Every structure is written in structure tokens, then in C-alpha cells.
C-alpha positions in Angstrom: -18.9 -38.9 -6.4 -20.7 -35.9 -5.1 -24.1 -35.1 -6.5 -24.4 -32.2 -8.9 -26.5 -29.1 -8.1 -29.0 -30.3 -10.6 -29.3 -33.7 -9.0 -29.7 -32.1 -5.6 -32.4 -29.9 -6.9 -34.3 -32.8 -8.3 -34.0 -34.7 -5.0 -35.3 -31.7 -3.1 -38.2 -31.3 -5.5 -39.0 -35.0 -5.0 -39.4 -34.5 -1.3 -35.8 -35.0 0.1 -35.5 -31.9 2.2 -31.9 -32.8 3.3 -30.7 -32.2 -0.3 -31.1 -28.5 0.4 -28.8 -28.8 3.3 -26.1 -30.1 1.0 -26.7 -27.1 -1.4 -26.4 -24.7 1.5 -23.1 -26.2 2.6 -21.8 -25.9 -0.9 -22.9 -22.4 -1.6 -23.4 -20.5 1.6 -19.8 -19.2 1.8 -19.8 -18.1 -1.8 -23.1 -16.3 -1.4 -21.9 -14.6 1.7 -18.7 -13.5 0.0 -20.6 -12.0 -2.9 -22.9 -10.1 -0.6 -19.9 -8.9 1.5 -18.4 -7.4 -1.7 -21.6 -5.8 -2.7 -22.7 -4.2 0.6 -19.6 -4.2 2.7 -18.7 -5.6 6.1 -21.2 -5.6 9.0 -24.1 -7.5 10.4 -26.1 -7.0 7.3 -23.9 -9.5 5.4 -25.1 -12.4 7.6 -28.7 -11.2 7.6 -28.7 -10.8 3.8 -27.1 -14.2 3.3 -29.7 -15.9 5.5 -32.5 -14.0 3.7 -31.1 -15.2 0.4 -31.0 -18.8 1.5 -34.5 -18.6 2.9 -35.9 -17.2 -0.3 -34.0 -20.0 -2.2 -35.6 -22.6 0.1 -39.1 -21.2 -0.5 -38.6 -20.9 -4.2 -36.7 -24.1 -5.0 -39.8 -26.2 -5.4 -40.8 -24.2 -8.4 -37.3 -23.7 -9.8 -37.1 -24.4 -13.5 -34.1 -26.2 -14.7 -33.5 -24.1 -17.8 -31.2 -22.0 -15.7 -28.2 -23.1 -13.6 -28.9 -23.3 -9.9 -25.9 -21.1 -9.2 -27.1 -18.4 -11.5 -30.5 -18.5 -9.9 -29.1 -18.3 -6.4 -26.8 -15.3 -7.3 -29.8 -13.6 -8.8 -31.7 -14.0 -5.5 -28.7 -12.6 -3.6 -28.4 -9.6 -5.9 -32.1 -8.8 -5.6 -31.9 -9.0 -1.8 -28.9 -6.6 -1.8 -30.6 -4.2 -4.1 -33.7 -4.2 -1.9 -31.7 -3.5 1.2 -29.7 -0.7 -0.4 -32.8 1.0 -1.9 -34.4 0.9 1.6 -31.4 2.8 2.8 -30.5 0.1 5.4 -27.2 -0.7 3.7 -24.7 1.2 1.6 -23.1 0.5 -1.7 -19.6 -0.5 -0.7 -17.3 -3.1 -2.1 -14.5 -4.4 0.1 -11.4 -6.0 -1.4 -9.6 -7.2 1.7 -7.8 -9.7 -0.3 -5.6 -6.8 -1.5 -4.4 -6.4 2.0 -2.8 -9.9 2.0 -1.4 -10.7 5.4 1.1 -13.1 3.9 -0.5 -16.3 5.1 1.2 -19.3 3.4 4.2 -17.3 2.3 7.7 -18.7 3.1 10.1 -16.7 5.1 9.5 -13.5 7.0 6.0 -12.0 7.0 5.1 -8.5 5.7 6.4 -5.5 7.7 4.0 -3.2 9.5 4.6 -0.6 6.7 3.6 -3.3 4.1 0.3 -3.9 5.9 -0.5 -0.2 6.3 0.1 0.4 2.6 -2.0 -2.6 1.7 -4.9 -1.5 3.8 -4.7 2.0 2.3 -4.7 0.4 -1.2 -7.7 -1.8 -0.3 -9.7 1.3 0.9 -8.9 3.2 -2.3 -9.9 0.3 -4.5 -13.0 -0.2 -2.5 -14.0 3.4 -2.8 -13.4 3.4 -6.6 -15.5 0.3 -7.1 -18.2 1.7 -4.8 -18.4 4.7 -7.1 -19.3 2.6 -10.1 -22.9 2.5 -11.2 -24.8 -0.4 -9.7 -25.1 -2.4 -13.0 -21.4 -2.1 -13.7 -20.4 -2.9 -10.1 -22.5 -6.1 -10.0 -20.9 -7.4 -13.2 -17.3 -6.5 -12.0 -17.9 -8.4 -8.7 -19.5 -11.4 -10.3 -16.9 -11.8 -13.0 -13.6 -10.7 -11.4 -14.2 -11.7 -7.8 -16.8 -14.5 -7.9 -15.4 -16.1 -11.0 -18.6 -16.4 -12.9 -18.5 -16.7 -16.7 -20.1 -14.2 -19.0 -22.9 -16.8 -19.7 -23.5 -17.3 -16.0 -23.7 -13.6 -15.4 -26.1 -13.1 -18.3 -28.3 -15.8 -16.7 -28.0 -14.3 -13.3 -28.9 -10.8 -14.4 -31.3 -11.9 -17.1 -29.6 -9.7 -19.7 -28.0 -10.4 -23.1 -24.4 -11.6 -23.2 -23.4 -8.5 -25.1 -24.8 -6.3 -22.3 -22.7 -8.2 -19.7 -19.5 -7.6 -21.7 -20.4 -4.0 -22.2 -21.0 -3.4 -18.5 -17.9 -5.2 -17.5 -15.5 -3.3 -19.8 -17.1 0.0 -19.1 -16.9 -0.7 -15.4 -13.3 -1.8 -15.5 -12.4 1.2 -17.7 -13.9 3.6 -15.2 -12.2 1.8 -12.4 -8.9 2.0 -14.2 -9.3 5.7 -14.8 -10.2 6.4 -11.2 -7.3 4.5 -9.8 -4.8 6.0 -12.3 -6.0 9.5 -11.2 -5.1 8.4 -7.6 -1.7 7.1 -8.8 -2.6 3.4 -8.4 -1.6 0.9 -11.1 -2.0 -2.8 -11.0 -4.1 -2.9 -7.9 -7.4 -3.8 -9.5 -8.8 -6.5 -11.8 -8.3 -4.4 -15.0 -7.6 -6.4 -18.2 -4.9 -5.3 -20.6 -5.6 -2.1 -22.5 -7.6 -2.6 -25.6 -8.5 -6.3 -24.8 -11.7 -7.5 -26.3 -13.5 -10.7 -25.5 -14.1 -13.1 -28.4 -17.6 -14.4 -29.1 -17.1 -17.7 -27.3 -14.9 -16.4 -24.5 -16.1 -16.9 -20.9 
């Protein structure tokens, strides 16, 4: 059975440096995907991913186990992205290329050229709408709807109360829905059913 993140952290802190290699192989693609959605495509994505992992390596020795390793790692990635954007070396842009599905794995004929063009156009419109969200709302939308973190994990990552996470998410999704509806787009974004509210224990 594979070691848990917590076990690997303990092994690293006990002097087994190879344990970090296992953590990298487990989390590198996820971290890179989150960064890609936050800053957009380009060479910055690889650079920011490497910077995130380097900071994690340097800080893992003093990592406190009160928080999940994954939440701690995403927090580093978010801070790295924020620093880059505030220095003006990157732009706030979220790409949802998954909306432009090429049909891989589908049975029968693939999508027509028109299907692909329409999908790319939709992807750009959704990307622009998400990019227009305030930073706090955009981060929560990406972490919850596209990275699959729970409300609790996002609260740990951002170091904010659970209620704040839920407020930012629903405000962000509400603004996203309104923007897309104004553009005549329905059903192309991760927008929950109208009026839906999360229960106290929902994740």
C-alpha cells in the first residue's frame, strides 16, 4: 500500500530525502494544473510550478502536521501566483481547455471542425468571464470546481473561515453565471443549481 502524504512528510523530516521525490511525483501535475488555471498558458506555468516545489522542499522540514500537506502545498502555489501577478510578470487568466473537448475516448466519429471551433470560442468566453472575477473569488472557484478541493481543504489553504469560502464561491459563481448569461451562454460553466445552498457539513 502506498504511503500517505503524512507518512512521507514524517519520513522526509526524519532524514529520508527521497520521500520528497514521491510527494513531487504525486502532486506535481496537480499543482501545475492549478497554476495553469490561475495564470494561463505559457512558460510561467512551469517556472511557477518549480518555484512552488522548491519552496515546499525548503519549508517541509518545519511543516506542522495540523494542516493537510495538500492544503499547505496549494497555499504555497497560490502565494507564488499572487506574487508573480502583482509584479506584473503574469496576467490573471483562467483557461478552461477542457471545455474544448477534442472527443478523445468517444466512440464513433469525432467532432466536426465546426464543433471544435464553437468549443474553442466557448472556452475563451468562459476564460474571460472567470478572469474578470475578483482574485479571492477566482481562487475559490478554481480550487473547488476544477481542482476538486473540499470546502474544509480550501479554508485550510486560504487560512480563512469555512463560511468565507462558501460566500466567496457562491458570489463568484453567481457573477460568473450572470456574465455568461449576458453573453448568451448557459450550461458552459461550473454553476450550481439556482438557489442551492450548502449545508453545514457539506464538502
